[in-house]
LOSE-418820 format. One record per residue: residue number from 1; residue in three letters; x, y, z of N, C-alpha, C in turn. Coordinates in nm, 4 decimals, padded with zeros to 6 digits. Layout:
% residues N
NUM; Ala; X; Y; Z; X; Y; Z; X; Y; Z
...
END
This chain:
% residues 84
1; Met; -00.8096; 01.5827; 01.9045; -00.8852; 01.4961; 01.9490; -01.0138; 01.6154; 01.9723
2; Pro; -01.1336; 01.5517; 01.9799; -01.2408; 01.6670; 01.9537; -01.2527; 01.7165; 02.0759
3; Gly; -01.3052; 01.8603; 02.0963; -01.3610; 01.9308; 02.2160; -01.4334; 01.8205; 02.2896
4; Leu; -01.4417; 01.8588; 02.4156; -01.5135; 01.7550; 02.5032; -01.6551; 01.8912; 02.5831
5; Pro; -01.7440; 01.8281; 02.6506; -01.7976; 01.9185; 02.7521; -01.7074; 01.9610; 02.8614
6; Thr; -01.6926; 02.0541; 02.9424; -01.6488; 02.0913; 03.0369; -01.6309; 01.9964; 03.1380
7; Ser; -01.7522; 01.9537; 03.1390; -01.7575; 01.8578; 03.2806; -01.6864; 01.7083; 03.2523
8; Ile; -01.6704; 01.6603; 03.1500; -01.5579; 01.5470; 03.1219; -01.4193; 01.5870; 03.0800
9; Ser; -01.3629; 01.5468; 03.1352; -01.1786; 01.5405; 03.1095; -01.1164; 01.4220; 03.0732
10; Leu; -00.9937; 01.4094; 02.9999; -00.9944; 01.2927; 02.9406; -00.8280; 01.3177; 02.9784
11; Asp; -00.7028; 01.1968; 02.9972; -00.5846; 01.2264; 03.0361; -00.5638; 01.1354; 02.8637
12; Pro; -00.4457; 01.2403; 02.8181; -00.4375; 01.1967; 02.7271; -00.3306; 01.0875; 02.7215
13; Asp; -00.2730; 01.0225; 02.8337; -00.2057; 00.9188; 02.8668; -00.3196; 00.7761; 02.8341
14; Lys; -00.4249; 00.8002; 02.9425; -00.5087; 00.7214; 02.9212; -00.5721; 00.6785; 02.7859
15; Val; -00.5992; 00.8080; 02.6681; -00.5988; 00.7786; 02.5505; -00.5576; 00.7080; 02.4342
16; Ser; -00.4077; 00.7476; 02.4947; -00.3227; 00.6568; 02.4274; -00.3013; 00.5223; 02.4499
17; Asp; -00.3433; 00.5202; 02.6156; -00.3281; 00.3370; 02.5945; -00.4363; 00.3000; 02.5636
18; Val; -00.5318; 00.3529; 02.5469; -00.6649; 00.2647; 02.4808; -00.6650; 00.2739; 02.3400
19; Val; -00.5916; 00.3318; 02.3029; -00.5524; 00.3242; 02.1172; -00.4320; 00.2622; 02.1030
20; Asp; -00.3781; 00.2032; 02.1807; -00.2898; 00.1239; 02.1816; -00.3407; -00.0067; 02.1786
21; Ser; -00.4122; -00.0587; 02.2942; -00.4543; -00.1763; 02.3370; -00.5529; -00.1830; 02.1675
22; Leu; -00.6354; -00.1092; 02.1742; -00.7036; -00.1275; 01.9592; -00.6250; -00.1922; 01.9080
23; Arg; -00.5424; -00.0980; 01.8783; -00.3974; -00.1422; 01.7548; -00.3689; -00.3033; 01.7809
24; Asp; -00.3289; -00.3107; 01.8917; -00.2896; -00.4477; 01.9725; -00.4181; -00.5920; 01.9415
25; Leu; -00.5525; -00.5243; 01.9326; -00.6139; -00.6279; 01.9277; -00.6302; -00.6317; 01.7686
26; Leu; -00.6698; -00.5461; 01.6871; -00.5812; -00.5681; 01.5320; -00.5273; -00.6413; 01.4719
27; Val; -00.3983; -00.6268; 01.5167; -00.2833; -00.7021; 01.4921; -00.3095; -00.8444; 01.5560
28; Asp; -00.3679; -00.8428; 01.6542; -00.4276; -01.0190; 01.6782; -00.5230; -01.0710; 01.6060
29; Met; -00.5988; -00.9818; 01.5600; -00.7062; -01.0455; 01.4739; -00.6675; -01.0713; 01.3009
30; Gly; -00.5144; -01.0205; 01.2942; -00.4655; -01.0423; 01.1546; -00.4646; -00.9239; 01.0752
31; Arg; -00.4789; -00.8142; 01.1088; -00.5399; -00.7214; 01.0650; -00.4204; -00.5992; 01.0667
32; Ser; -00.4026; -00.5224; 00.9701; -00.2783; -00.4062; 01.0231; -00.3447; -00.2799; 01.1036
33; Ala; -00.3002; -00.2471; 01.1896; -00.3222; -00.0938; 01.2173; -00.2892; -00.0275; 01.1887
34; Pro; -00.4227; 00.0481; 01.1684; -00.3914; 00.2446; 01.0759; -00.2897; 00.2654; 01.1369
35; Thr; -00.2269; 00.3782; 00.9885; -00.1407; 00.4879; 01.0534; -00.1654; 00.5774; 01.0525
36; Glu; -00.1361; 00.6893; 01.0973; -00.1682; 00.8325; 01.0948; -00.2009; 00.8656; 00.9958
37; Asp; -00.1046; 00.8805; 00.8900; -00.1512; 00.8712; 00.7505; -00.2673; 00.8194; 00.6771
38; Ser; -00.3173; 00.6880; 00.7051; -00.4161; 00.6292; 00.6589; -00.5135; 00.6823; 00.7093
39; Val; -00.5303; 00.7572; 00.8524; -00.6681; 00.7750; 00.9221; -00.6986; 00.9331; 00.8868
40; Ala; -00.5653; 01.0079; 00.8622; -00.5632; 01.1356; 00.7679; -00.6539; 01.1725; 00.6596
41; His; -00.6085; 01.0489; 00.5827; -00.6389; 01.0438; 00.4386; -00.7789; 00.9388; 00.4106
42; Gly; -00.8221; 00.8739; 00.4853; -00.9691; 00.7392; 00.5137; -00.8773; 00.6420; 00.4376
43; Val; -00.7838; 00.6191; 00.4779; -00.7405; 00.4469; 00.3638; -00.7167; 00.4000; 00.4699
44; Ser; -00.7689; 00.2633; 00.4576; -00.6578; 00.1729; 00.5779; -00.5689; 00.1239; 00.5738
45; Ala; -00.4770; 00.0768; 00.6303; -00.3896; 00.0450; 00.6292; -00.3287; -00.0715; 00.5196
46; Asp; -00.4651; -00.1791; 00.5226; -00.4626; -00.2691; 00.4211; -00.4921; -00.2197; 00.2939
47; Asp; -00.5839; -00.1489; 00.2501; -00.5575; -00.1199; 00.1526; -00.4454; 00.0006; 00.0798
48; Ala; -00.3986; 00.0620; 00.1260; -00.2709; 00.1247; 00.1368; -00.1795; 00.0085; 00.0691
49; Glu; -00.1583; -00.0474; 00.1533; -00.0511; -00.1727; 00.0934; -00.0637; -00.2186; -00.0289
50; Gln; -00.2229; -00.2795; -00.0645; -00.2802; -00.3240; -00.1592; -00.2513; -00.2534; -00.2776
51; Ala; -00.2510; -00.1093; -00.2740; -00.1995; 00.0133; -00.3718; -00.0910; 00.0172; -00.4127
52; Val; -00.0105; -00.0108; -00.3138; 00.1423; -00.0169; -00.3452; 00.1712; -00.1664; -00.4445
53; Glu; 00.1175; -00.2634; -00.3916; 00.1641; -00.3929; -00.4339; 00.1278; -00.3359; -00.5791
54; Ala; -00.0171; -00.3460; -00.5925; -00.0794; -00.3207; -00.7383; 00.0041; -00.2325; -00.7965
55; Ser; 00.0291; -00.1327; -00.7581; 00.1379; -00.0549; -00.8432; 00.2717; -00.1338; -00.8909
56; Ser; 00.2944; -00.1900; -00.8021; 00.4109; -00.2532; -00.8465; 00.4591; -00.3419; -00.9168
57; Ile; 00.2653; -00.4112; -00.9107; 00.2866; -00.5265; -01.0459; 00.2577; -00.4522; -01.1540
58; Gly; 00.2090; -00.3256; -01.1475; 00.2043; -00.2475; -01.2619; 00.3761; -00.2486; -01.3497
59; Arg; 00.4385; -00.1851; -01.2321; 00.5664; -00.1554; -01.3070; 00.6047; -00.2381; -01.3545
60; Val; 00.6104; -00.3951; -01.2726; 00.6785; -00.4990; -01.3076; 00.6211; -00.5354; -01.5108
61; Arg; 00.4548; -00.5618; -01.4924; 00.4461; -00.5871; -01.5973; 00.5073; -00.5088; -01.7222
62; Gly; 00.4754; -00.3728; -01.7140; 00.5027; -00.2405; -01.8097; 00.6665; -00.2858; -01.8664
63; Lys; 00.7565; -00.3675; -01.7710; 00.8707; -00.3668; -01.8119; 00.9055; -00.4991; -01.8529
64; Leu; 00.8342; -00.6100; -01.8133; 00.8246; -00.7148; -01.8913; 00.7327; -00.6920; -02.0255
65; Asp; 00.6529; -00.6321; -02.0551; 00.5872; -00.5773; -02.2061; 00.6776; -00.5266; -02.2672
66; Gln; 00.7839; -00.4470; -02.2425; 00.8745; -00.3623; -02.3256; 01.0017; -00.4289; -02.2981
67; Ala; 01.0185; -00.5313; -02.2597; 01.1339; -00.6219; -02.2772; 01.0925; -00.7384; -02.3723
68; Asp; 00.9601; -00.7983; -02.3969; 00.8991; -00.8751; -02.4818; 00.8673; -00.8065; -02.6186
69; Glu; 00.8372; -00.6683; -02.6241; 00.8447; -00.6106; -02.7223; 00.9628; -00.5930; -02.7898
70; Leu; 01.0856; -00.5494; -02.7038; 01.2304; -00.5331; -02.7515; 01.2825; -00.6629; -02.8282
71; Leu; 01.2494; -00.8258; -02.7303; 01.2954; -00.9121; -02.7863; 01.2105; -00.9360; -02.9586
72; Ser; 01.1011; -00.9039; -02.9150; 01.0450; -00.9387; -03.0570; 01.1216; -00.8583; -03.1289
73; Arg; 01.1215; -00.7257; -03.1698; 01.2141; -00.6642; -03.2633; 01.3637; -00.7562; -03.2802
74; Leu; 01.4289; -00.7353; -03.2110; 01.5291; -00.7711; -03.2251; 01.5450; -00.9470; -03.2871
75; Ser; 01.4125; -01.0486; -03.2720; 01.4195; -01.1458; -03.3387; 01.3423; -01.1615; -03.4504
76; Arg; 01.2725; -00.9927; -03.5256; 01.2748; -01.0052; -03.6773; 01.3851; -00.9533; -03.7407
77; Gly; 01.4510; -00.8710; -03.6929; 01.5977; -00.8117; -03.7098; 01.6838; -00.9614; -03.7648
78; Thr; 01.6888; -01.0716; -03.6971; 01.7349; -01.1815; -03.7230; 01.6938; -01.2884; -03.8076
79; Asp; 01.5345; -01.2623; -03.8377; 01.5127; -01.3494; -03.8947; 01.5108; -01.2812; -04.0232
80; Ala; 01.5267; -01.1326; -04.0443; 01.5275; -01.0732; -04.1866; 01.6715; -01.0821; -04.2409
81; Glu; 01.7507; -01.0965; -04.1387; 01.9268; -01.1486; -04.1651; 01.9379; -01.2310; -04.2313
82; Ala; 01.8648; -01.3387; -04.1604; 01.8715; -01.5082; -04.2282; 01.7982; -01.5472; -04.3235
83; Gly; 01.7218; -01.4463; -04.3815; 01.6359; -01.4797; -04.5251; 01.7449; -01.4034; -04.6255
84; Glu; 01.8249; -01.3322; -04.6127; 01.8974; -01.2557; -04.6889; 02.0169; -01.3827; -04.7957
END
């Protein structure tokens, strides 16, 4: 928490209550409340979730490409044997 002038004091419990209320409001609006990690790294929770999904999709695509390549090689091997 940033330093405040000495004439102003904040109760940490009240600040926590306000933060919790704001998180609830975000959830009510259909948005993800930010996590401590996302705030520390400047990434919203929605963006972080989308990045994880994109990474998962990329991995699945890679595996499917490998499977297609393997099937293609197996198919060529079967075609060569049938031609003999």
